[in-house]
N, C-alpha and C positions, 0 to 999 in steps of 0.2 A: 238825540235819536244816533246820530251818527255818529257819538262818542262810544254807544254802546257797541251798535254793529262793527268798529274799528276794534273793540276791545274783543267781541266774539272772532275776529277774524283770527287777534294776537292768537286768541288762546290757542285757536282750531292747530294755527302754524304750530306753536310750539307742541300741544300734544303729539300730534303726525312727527317730530322731528325728534322725539322723543322715542318716539314706537321706530323709525326707521335706525335709529342708534342703536336700539336695545336687539330689532330684527339681526343687524349686521353685527354687534355682539355675539349673538347665539349663534350665528352660521360659524364665526370665528371660531370660539369653543367647540363647536363639533367640528372643525376642518383638520382641526388638530391631531397629529398621528398619536394613536392605542401602545402605549410601547408594553410590549409583553414581556415578563419575566420568565428568563432564559430558561429552559431544564434542561437536567442532562440523560441524555440516551442513550444504549449501547450504541459500540462502536459497530458501525456495518461490515460483513463479511468480506474478504479481501479479497477471497474467491469461492468461484460456486459448484458443486457439479452434484448432481445425483440428491441426496443427503446429507452430503457433508460441505464443511464452511472452512473454510479456512481463515481462523481469528484471531485476535489478541485480545485474550480474557485474563483477568484478572494475574497479573504480571508474570503470562505465559502464554506463546505462539502455538497456535495450537488448529488440529483436525476434527471440529467438533462434528461428530455423529448426531444427526437430527430423524426425530421419530412422529409422527404426527403433528410436524410443525413445534416439538420442542424437543431441549436437549436429551439426547438418553445416556451418551458417552464420551470419552475424549481421548485421544491424542496426543502428549505432548510433545512439539517435536521442540523446543526451547524454552526454556526464563527466558522473558527481555527487559528490558528498560523503557522508560519514556520516549530514549532520545531511539527506538527501534523504529526506521521507516522504508519497511523493505516495499522495491517497486516491483515490477513486473510479475507479478504473482498469482500462477496458474493452475489450474489444476484440473488432470486429464485421467480417464478413466479407460480402458485398454482390455485382453485378452493374455495371458499367457500362458504358455503349458494347459492351457482347461480352465485358467485359476481369474478369475476376474482383480486386480489392482488396480493402483491408483498412483500418478506422476504426480506429488505436488515441487513447482518449483520457485523461485523468488530470486530478487537482485538485493545485493546487501553494499550503496557506496562509504566507502570512508577517505579521510586528508589528512597526511602527515605532511605539517609542513614548519620552515626551519629557515633565517635567511636567506639560505644560497640551497634550498632544494625543499622539492616540493613532490608529493607522489598521492594521485589520485588512484586509491585501488576501487576495483571492483570485484565481487565475491557474489557468482554465479553457482545457488544450491539446488540441490533434486534431492528428493527421499522418495522410495516410490514404498506404500505399504499395504499390507491385507487385511482389510478390515476385518474377515470376520474371523481371526484370531487379535484382531488389533494389534499386527508388529509390522514393524519394519523389515523390510526384506533389500534394503538397498541403498546408498547413500554416495552422492559424488557432488564434489567440491571443484569449480573451474576460476582459477585467480588472475588477476590482468592488473598490470600495475603501471601505470604510465608515469614514468618519472623524467620534471624537470631541473635541471642543478646549473649552477652558475659555476663556473670553475675558470680557473687561471690557467694563461696560456704561457708556458714556459718561465715560471716564477718569477715574470713582470708584475708591471700593476693591470696590464688587462686582462679582461677576459673573455667568456663567451657562453651564454647557454646550450646546453648541449641537451637534447631528450631523446631516452627510448622507452621500450616495451617491456618488460617482462610478463612472462607469460605461464601458470604452473597450474598443473593437475592435467584435467580431460575434460574434451565439451562432450556433456553427452546427447548420444540423438537416440531417439524413442525410431523403432525402427515400423513399419506397418504390421508385422507378423507376432508383435511383442517382445520383440528381444532387443539390446537398446546394446549401443556400440561408443566404447568410449575412446572419443581422438586424440591426438596431437599432434605437433610438427613431425616427432620422432616414431608416435607408437601408436596401434591403433589397436583393441581388445574387443572381440563381440562376443558379446555373455545371452544365454538363456536362463528363463527361468526352471528352476526345479522343484515345483509341487512336493512332492517328498521332502525333501529340506528345506522349505521354508526361504531360497534364496536365488540368487542370480548366482552362475555358474560359467569359465569358461564355454563356445561352445566348439564341441568337437567336429 
């Protein structure tokens, strides 16, 4: 009798242990992270205002004109490749000469490096569009080149590192009245929009 009771207890313990192992195994399997397949989605816009989106699409940097959430038309800013990485991209709407215009600005950087010389180049681009006629009415580029160079001293083995800054083009300022100012150290140009010519002209 004792032997039967003992066998029954051993059987119950074995079933309980198996059940716990099975439950633990199921919990471990359910705890494993689910790996989802990567999906390809369209790149989000770099800048947006009203119904316009500045974006890279099919090898072009463009301003897309949307209608009811769908692309109606586009203005190509320029052809680009995979290395195109603009920063500080902005779209601004304003009124000039009774016409609504849009200013697109962005920055591109590049580096030219040799054993003795490094050039860090920053280009700030500004383009103004008149959307109704899909026309570029103004553009401006400002370039800043930070140069670091190792130079020899008096033909000896001694060297020193020199730094200098070179600027080309104009800084562009959009004024509250819709006019624009191009500014450099030596020159300043003030321009207003001529709606009939669809271009910015020198302010008289």
